C-alpha positions as CSV (number, residue, x, y, z in Angstrom):
1,M,189.6,312.9,105.6
2,T,188.7,309.5,104.2
3,G,190.2,306.1,104.7
4,E,192.5,305.2,107.6
5,V,195.1,306.9,109.5
6,D,198.5,305.3,109.4
7,L,200.3,305.4,112.8
8,Y,203.6,303.7,112.3
9,G,202.1,300.8,110.3
10,I,199.0,300.5,112.4
11,L,195.9,301.5,110.4
12,L,193.4,303.4,112.7
13,P,189.8,304.5,111.8
14,P,189.6,308.3,111.8
15,L,186.8,308.3,114.4
16,L,189.2,306.7,116.9
17,V,191.8,309.5,116.2
18,W,189.1,312.1,116.7
19,L,187.9,310.4,119.9
20,G,191.5,310.8,121.2
21,V,191.4,314.5,120.4
22,A,188.0,314.8,122.0
23,L,189.2,313.1,125.1
24,L,192.1,315.6,125.4
25,A,189.8,318.5,124.7
26,S,187.3,317.2,127.2
27,A,189.9,316.8,130.0
28,A,191.1,320.4,129.4
29,L,187.5,321.6,129.4
30,R,186.6,319.7,132.7
31,W,189.7,321.1,134.4
32,G,188.5,324.6,133.4
33,L,185.0,324.0,134.5
34,T,186.2,322.6,137.8
35,R,188.4,325.7,138.4
36,L,185.4,328.0,137.6
37,G,183.1,326.1,139.9
38,V,180.5,325.3,137.2
39,Y,180.1,321.8,138.6
40,R,178.3,323.2,141.6
41,F,175.2,323.7,139.3
42,V,175.4,320.3,137.7
43,W,173.1,317.7,138.9
44,H,174.9,314.5,137.6
45,R,178.6,315.1,136.9
46,P,179.5,311.8,135.0
47,L,176.4,312.2,132.8
48,F,177.4,315.8,132.0
49,D,180.9,314.8,131.4
50,L,179.7,312.1,128.9
51,A,177.4,314.6,127.2
52,L,180.4,317.0,126.9
53,L,182.6,314.4,125.3
54,I,179.7,313.4,122.8
55,I,179.3,317.1,121.9
56,L,183.0,317.6,121.4
57,L,183.4,314.4,119.3
58,G,180.5,315.6,117.1
59,A,182.0,319.0,116.6
60,I,185.6,317.7,115.9
61,S,184.1,315.0,113.4
62,F,182.0,317.6,111.7
63,T,184.9,320.0,111.4
64,M,187.4,317.3,110.1
65,N,184.9,316.1,107.5
66,R,184.0,319.5,106.4
67,F,187.5,321.1,106.1
68,F,189.9,318.2,105.6
């Protein structure tokens, strides 16, 4: 996927679109981790959440560049 994404006449960079997808995936994953009680073992929750978002963004970016 190269170039811009056209959203009703507004051109968005692909990384911004992928960030939106990563934010949704991160929210779902955080909800699941909270329900499972994983955050009891995490020292710094905001830092962990940021790292989770960066990892998801990298994985989504790699997947979209590789296959689309």
